[in-house]
C-alpha positions as CSV (number, residue, x, y, z in Angstrom):
1,M,-8.0,24.1,20.6
2,R,-7.6,22.8,24.2
3,A,-6.5,19.4,25.5
4,M,-8.5,17.7,28.3
5,S,-6.7,16.4,31.4
6,A,-8.1,14.5,34.3
7,I,-6.4,15.2,37.6
8,M,-5.9,11.9,39.4
9,D,-5.8,11.4,43.2
10,S,-2.5,9.6,44.3
11,T,-3.7,8.7,47.8
12,D,-5.0,5.3,46.7
13,A,-1.6,4.2,45.4
14,G,-2.6,5.0,41.9
15,V,-4.4,1.7,41.3
16,L,-7.3,2.2,38.9
17,A,-9.8,-0.6,38.6
18,G,-13.2,-0.9,37.1
19,R,-15.1,1.4,34.8
20,S,-17.9,4.0,35.2
21,L,-19.8,6.2,32.8
22,P,-18.6,9.9,32.9
23,Q,-21.3,12.3,33.9
24,P,-21.6,15.7,32.2
25,G,-20.5,18.6,34.3
26,A,-19.7,22.3,33.6
27,S,-16.5,24.2,33.2
28,A,-15.7,27.5,34.8
29,Q,-16.7,29.2,31.5
30,G,-20.1,27.5,31.6
31,N,-19.4,25.1,28.7
32,P,-20.3,21.4,29.1
33,T,-17.3,19.5,30.3
34,P,-17.2,15.8,31.1
35,R,-16.8,15.0,34.8
36,I,-15.8,11.5,35.7
37,Q,-16.9,9.8,38.9
38,H,-14.6,6.9,39.7
39,A,-14.2,5.6,43.3
40,G,-12.7,8.9,44.4
41,F,-9.7,8.7,42.2
42,V,-10.7,11.5,39.8
43,R,-11.1,14.9,41.5
44,S,-11.8,17.1,38.5
45,V,-11.6,17.6,34.8
46,E,-9.8,20.7,33.7
47,R,-8.8,22.3,30.5
48,A,-5.1,22.8,29.5
49,E,-3.4,24.1,26.4
50,P,-1.8,21.5,24.1
51,N,2.0,21.2,24.1
52,P,3.0,22.6,20.7
53,S,6.4,20.8,21.0
54,N,4.8,17.4,21.0
55,L,3.6,17.2,17.4
56,S,3.2,13.4,17.6
57,V,0.3,13.9,20.1
58,N,-1.1,17.3,19.0
59,T,-2.2,17.5,15.4
60,G,-2.0,20.8,13.4
61,V,-5.6,21.5,14.2
62,G,-5.1,21.0,17.9
63,S,-6.6,17.6,18.5
64,M,-7.5,16.9,22.1
65,L,-5.6,14.5,24.3
66,A,-7.1,13.3,27.5
67,K,-4.3,12.7,30.0
68,C,-4.4,11.2,33.5
69,I,-2.1,13.2,35.7
70,A,-1.1,12.1,39.2
71,R,-0.6,14.6,41.9
72,A,2.6,13.2,43.2
73,L,5.4,12.6,40.8
74,P,7.3,10.5,39.8
75,K,5.9,7.7,41.9
76,S,2.2,8.1,40.9
77,A,3.2,8.7,37.3
78,A,5.0,5.4,37.2
79,L,2.0,3.7,38.8
80,F,-0.3,5.3,36.2
81,L,1.7,4.0,33.3
82,H,0.7,0.5,34.4
83,S,-2.9,1.3,35.3
84,P,-5.7,2.1,32.8
85,C,-7.7,5.3,33.1
86,P,-11.3,4.8,33.9
87,A,-13.4,4.1,30.8
88,P,-17.1,4.3,30.5
89,A,-19.3,1.5,31.6
90,R,-20.9,-0.5,28.9
91,R,-24.6,-1.2,28.8
92,G,-23.7,-4.7,27.7
93,R,-23.2,-6.3,24.3
94,A,-26.1,-7.8,22.5
95,K,-26.1,-11.6,22.7
96,R,-24.7,-13.2,19.6
97,G,-27.2,-15.4,17.7
98,N,-30.1,-13.0,18.4
99,M,-31.6,-10.7,15.8
100,I,-33.0,-7.4,17.1
101,S,-35.6,-5.2,15.4
102,K,-34.8,-2.3,13.2
103,A,-36.6,0.0,15.6
104,E,-34.6,-1.3,18.6
105,L,-31.4,-0.8,16.6
106,Q,-32.4,2.8,15.8
107,Q,-33.0,3.5,19.5
108,R,-29.5,2.2,20.2
109,I,-28.0,4.4,17.6
110,V,-29.8,7.5,19.0
111,Q,-28.5,6.7,22.5
112,T,-25.0,6.1,21.3
113,V,-24.8,9.4,19.5
114,R,-26.2,11.3,22.5
115,D,-23.8,9.6,24.9
116,V,-20.8,10.5,22.7
117,R,-21.8,14.2,22.4
118,E,-22.5,14.4,26.2
119,T,-19.2,12.9,27.3
120,N,-16.6,13.8,24.5
121,P,-14.7,10.5,24.8
122,M,-11.2,10.2,23.5
123,A,-10.5,7.7,20.7
124,G,-6.8,7.9,19.9
125,S,-5.4,7.0,16.5
126,I,-2.4,5.6,14.9
127,T,-3.2,6.4,11.4
128,N,-1.6,7.2,8.1
129,T,0.1,10.6,7.5
130,V,-1.9,11.3,4.3
131,T,-5.3,11.5,6.2
132,V,-4.4,12.3,9.8
133,N,-5.9,15.8,9.7
134,F,-9.2,14.6,8.2
135,V,-9.5,11.7,10.7
136,A,-9.0,14.0,13.7
137,N,-11.5,16.6,12.4
138,A,-14.1,14.0,11.7
139,Q,-13.7,12.5,15.2
140,I,-14.1,15.9,16.7
141,A,-17.1,16.8,14.5
142,A,-18.8,13.6,15.6
143,G,-18.4,14.6,19.3
144,G,-15.3,12.8,20.2
145,S,-11.8,13.8,21.2
146,A,-8.8,13.0,18.9
147,A,-5.2,12.2,19.7
148,M,-2.8,11.1,17.0
149,V,0.5,9.3,17.8
150,Y,3.0,7.0,16.2
151,L,5.6,6.0,18.8
152,P,5.4,2.7,20.6
153,D,5.2,4.1,24.2
154,E,2.6,6.7,23.1
155,G,0.5,4.0,21.5
156,E,0.5,2.1,24.8
157,F,-0.3,5.3,26.6
158,L,-3.3,5.9,24.4
159,A,-4.5,2.3,24.8
160,N,-4.5,3.0,28.6
161,A,-5.8,6.5,28.6
162,G,-8.3,6.4,25.8
163,W,-11.7,4.7,25.6
164,A,-11.0,3.2,22.2
165,T,-8.3,3.3,19.6
166,Y,-8.1,3.4,15.8
167,L,-5.2,1.5,14.1
168,N,-4.8,2.3,10.4
169,M,-2.2,0.5,8.3
170,G,-1.5,3.2,5.7
171,T,1.9,4.9,5.1
172,L,3.8,2.6,7.5
173,L,7.0,3.7,9.1
174,P,9.7,1.3,10.4
175,V,8.8,2.2,14.0
176,Y,5.3,0.8,13.4
177,E,6.7,-2.7,13.5
178,E,6.9,-2.1,17.3
179,T,4.1,0.4,17.7
180,I,1.2,-1.5,16.1
181,P,1.7,-4.9,18.0
182,R,2.4,-3.2,21.3
183,T,-0.6,-1.0,21.1
184,A,-2.9,-3.9,19.9
185,Q,-1.7,-6.2,22.6
186,T,-2.4,-3.6,25.3
187,L,-5.8,-3.0,24.0
188,H,-6.5,-6.7,23.9
189,E,-5.3,-7.2,27.5
190,L,-7.4,-4.2,28.7
191,R,-10.4,-5.4,26.6
192,R,-10.7,-1.9,25.2
193,P,-12.5,-1.4,21.9
194,W,-10.3,-0.8,18.8
195,V,-10.8,-0.5,15.1
196,L,-8.6,-2.0,12.5
197,D,-8.3,-0.5,8.9
198,P,-6.2,-2.9,6.8
199,V,-5.3,-0.2,4.2
200,G,-3.1,-1.4,1.4
201,I,-3.1,-5.0,2.5
202,G,-0.9,-7.0,0.2
203,I,1.6,-4.2,-0.3
204,G,5.0,-5.0,1.2
205,S,6.3,-7.5,3.7
206,L,6.0,-5.3,6.8
207,R,2.3,-4.6,6.4
208,T,1.6,-8.3,5.7
209,R,3.5,-9.4,8.8
210,L,1.8,-6.8,11.0
211,L,-1.7,-7.7,9.8
212,A,-1.0,-11.4,10.3
213,Q,0.1,-10.7,13.8
214,L,-3.0,-8.7,14.6
215,K,-5.2,-11.7,14.1
216,E,-4.7,-12.9,17.7
217,Y,-5.8,-9.6,19.1
218,K,-9.3,-9.7,17.5
219,P,-10.2,-6.1,16.6
220,T,-13.6,-4.9,17.8
221,I,-14.4,-3.4,14.4
222,I,-12.7,-4.0,11.0
223,R,-13.3,-1.2,8.5
224,G,-12.2,-1.6,4.9
225,N,-13.3,-1.7,1.3
226,A,-14.4,-4.9,-0.3
227,S,-11.0,-6.0,-1.6
228,E,-9.3,-5.3,1.7
229,V,-11.9,-7.3,3.7
230,I,-11.6,-10.2,1.3
231,A,-7.8,-10.1,1.5
232,L,-7.8,-9.9,5.3
233,A,-10.0,-12.9,5.6
234,S,-7.6,-14.8,3.2
235,L,-4.5,-13.7,5.2
236,W,-6.1,-14.8,8.4
237,E,-7.1,-18.1,6.8
238,I,-10.8,-17.6,7.5
239,A,-13.0,-19.4,5.2
240,T,-14.2,-17.4,2.2
241,E,-14.9,-18.2,-1.4
242,A,-13.9,-14.8,-2.8
243,T,-10.5,-13.8,-4.1
244,A,-9.2,-10.3,-3.4
245,Y,-8.1,-7.9,-6.1
246,V,-6.5,-4.8,-4.6
247,R,-5.3,-1.8,-6.6
248,G,-3.2,0.2,-4.2
249,V,-5.6,1.4,-1.5
250,D,-8.6,1.2,-3.9
251,S,-11.1,-1.6,-4.2
252,T,-11.7,-3.4,-7.4
253,Q,-14.7,-5.4,-6.1
254,G,-18.2,-4.6,-5.0
255,V,-19.5,-4.7,-1.4
256,G,-21.7,-7.7,-2.2
257,E,-18.7,-9.8,-3.1
258,A,-17.2,-9.2,0.4
259,R,-20.4,-10.3,2.2
260,S,-19.2,-13.8,3.1
261,A,-15.7,-12.7,4.1
262,A,-17.2,-9.9,6.3
263,I,-19.5,-12.4,8.1
264,A,-16.6,-14.9,8.6
265,L,-14.3,-12.2,10.0
266,A,-17.0,-10.9,12.3
267,R,-17.8,-14.4,13.6
268,Y,-14.1,-15.0,14.3
269,T,-13.5,-11.7,16.1
270,G,-16.8,-11.6,17.9
271,G,-17.0,-8.0,16.8
272,A,-18.3,-6.2,13.6
273,V,-17.0,-5.6,10.1
274,A,-17.9,-2.5,8.0
275,V,-17.4,-2.8,4.2
276,S,-17.4,0.6,2.4
277,G,-18.8,1.0,-1.1
278,V,-21.6,2.6,-3.0
279,D,-23.9,1.0,-0.3
280,D,-22.1,0.1,2.9
281,L,-22.4,-3.3,4.5
282,V,-22.1,-3.8,8.3
283,T,-22.3,-7.2,10.0
284,D,-21.6,-8.9,13.3
285,G,-21.9,-12.4,11.9
286,V,-25.6,-12.5,13.0
287,M,-27.1,-9.5,11.3
288,V,-26.3,-7.7,8.1
289,A,-27.2,-4.1,7.5
290,R,-26.9,-2.2,4.2
291,S,-26.7,1.5,4.7
292,H,-27.6,3.9,1.9
293,G,-26.6,7.5,1.0
294,G,-23.2,9.1,0.8
295,S,-21.8,11.0,-2.2
296,H,-19.8,10.4,-5.3
297,F,-17.5,13.1,-4.0
298,M,-16.3,10.7,-1.3
299,A,-14.3,8.9,-3.9
300,K,-12.8,12.3,-5.0
301,I,-11.2,13.1,-1.7
302,T,-8.6,11.2,0.3
303,G,-9.4,10.0,3.7
304,S,-13.2,9.3,3.6
305,G,-12.6,5.7,4.5
306,C,-9.9,6.4,7.1
307,S,-12.0,9.1,8.8
308,L,-14.9,6.6,8.9
309,G,-12.7,4.2,10.9
310,G,-11.8,6.9,13.3
311,V,-15.4,7.9,13.9
312,A,-16.3,4.2,14.4
313,A,-13.8,4.2,17.2
314,V,-15.4,7.2,18.7
315,Y,-18.8,5.5,18.7
316,A,-17.3,2.3,20.0
317,T,-16.6,4.1,23.3
318,M,-20.3,4.3,24.0
319,A,-22.2,1.8,21.8
320,P,-23.7,-1.3,23.5
321,S,-22.2,-3.5,20.7
322,P,-19.6,-3.3,18.0
323,F,-22.4,-3.7,15.4
324,T,-24.2,-0.6,16.8
325,A,-21.0,1.4,16.8
326,A,-20.1,0.5,13.2
327,L,-23.6,1.1,11.8
328,T,-23.8,4.4,13.7
329,A,-20.6,5.6,12.0
330,V,-21.7,4.4,8.6
331,N,-25.1,6.0,8.9
332,A,-23.6,9.3,10.1
333,F,-21.2,9.4,7.1
334,N,-23.9,8.5,4.6
335,L,-26.2,11.1,6.0
336,A,-23.5,13.8,6.1
337,G,-22.4,12.9,2.6
338,T,-25.9,13.1,1.1
339,R,-26.5,16.5,2.7
340,A,-23.1,17.9,1.8
341,E,-23.4,17.0,-1.8
342,K,-26.6,19.1,-2.1
343,R,-24.6,22.2,-1.0
344,V,-21.5,22.0,-3.3
345,D,-20.3,21.1,-6.8
346,A,-16.7,20.2,-6.3
347,P,-14.6,17.9,-4.0
348,G,-12.7,20.6,-2.1
349,S,-15.8,22.4,-0.8
350,F,-17.4,19.0,-0.3
351,Q,-14.9,18.0,2.4
352,V,-15.6,21.2,4.3
353,A,-19.4,20.8,3.9
354,F,-19.2,17.1,4.9
355,L,-17.5,18.0,8.3
356,D,-20.2,20.7,8.8
357,E,-23.0,18.2,8.2
358,L,-21.4,15.5,10.3
359,Y,-21.2,18.0,13.2
360,K,-24.9,19.2,12.7
361,A,-26.5,15.8,12.2
362,S,-28.9,15.0,15.0
363,A,-29.0,11.6,16.7
364,E,-32.5,10.9,15.4
365,D,-31.5,11.8,11.8
366,I,-28.5,9.5,11.9
367,A,-30.7,6.6,13.2
368,R,-33.2,7.3,10.5
369,N,-30.8,7.3,7.6
370,S,-31.9,4.7,5.2
371,F,-30.7,1.1,5.9
372,D,-31.9,-2.4,5.4
373,L,-31.5,-5.2,8.1
374,E,-31.4,-8.9,7.5
375,E,-30.0,-12.1,9.0
376,A,-26.5,-13.1,8.0
């Protein structure tokens, strides 16, 4: 696999301001390659081999890392570290308090999927070591570019260089006490989309402290099972009548029981919440969608929820709203799960078939996956 690197122009003192939507170009080999137009700063996008010595950044499957490289070093490099790479322009978030029709929402899903596949945006991840490979592969299958890190300065780098970031609280290491807050703060200050997965909430003092601290940074999307969503609302002292019952990383409650907690969290963050279950729930505090499909094999493999969070981050780079991004990811997973189950009869082969179906799913099919829409 190859890593993508954008060659930056150092003649403008390395100051990068504003955002613009990358336009598709073509590589020397004739393959579609994103080309970024940004006030003359970016001259070209080229392909470079990943550095095998940097295992923190390059996963075993060769996940792609988009890097901004200044022509003059070290001055321009130092300037870059304090300046964000250009991210795609948003088409604007839907106004809170307004319902939209299912047909309009489906059109937004179609456009989001198309934009992701045309631009190959990077959504970096700080995720747990059990599922890192599956998360990266799912992000790439959906049309994004993956980069997996765990060190504090690398987290800040990805927050600057990427278009969205996924923070997963599983398998915490001591260094995460610095990595998670620094990365979240950078994302918040840059107003970059980011997804929080509160895996294992309630286990250990470090995870509890970190999740409590993340409240002020208001994640764009929260992705969790019912028990995790209820527990997070309780930890953040956001009004909810439900009580969480978490068993390790598994949920002991149904999606419907987390509805009020999800709505309350979404209204607090101004973003969206996706609750995974037999039927998935997505809400922005104004609308509630219930997406159908998936497979019973998803509960037989590790990482189906984690990879969903990573793919939600990919779609958040292009979607017009957090709600659209979250529902696009959920619909894509439910569609791919349904199709993959028809091809296999065991969990191991299901995981492979699932990635295949995620890769092959058309934008229109993802938008048409069965879901219901109602007011919160």
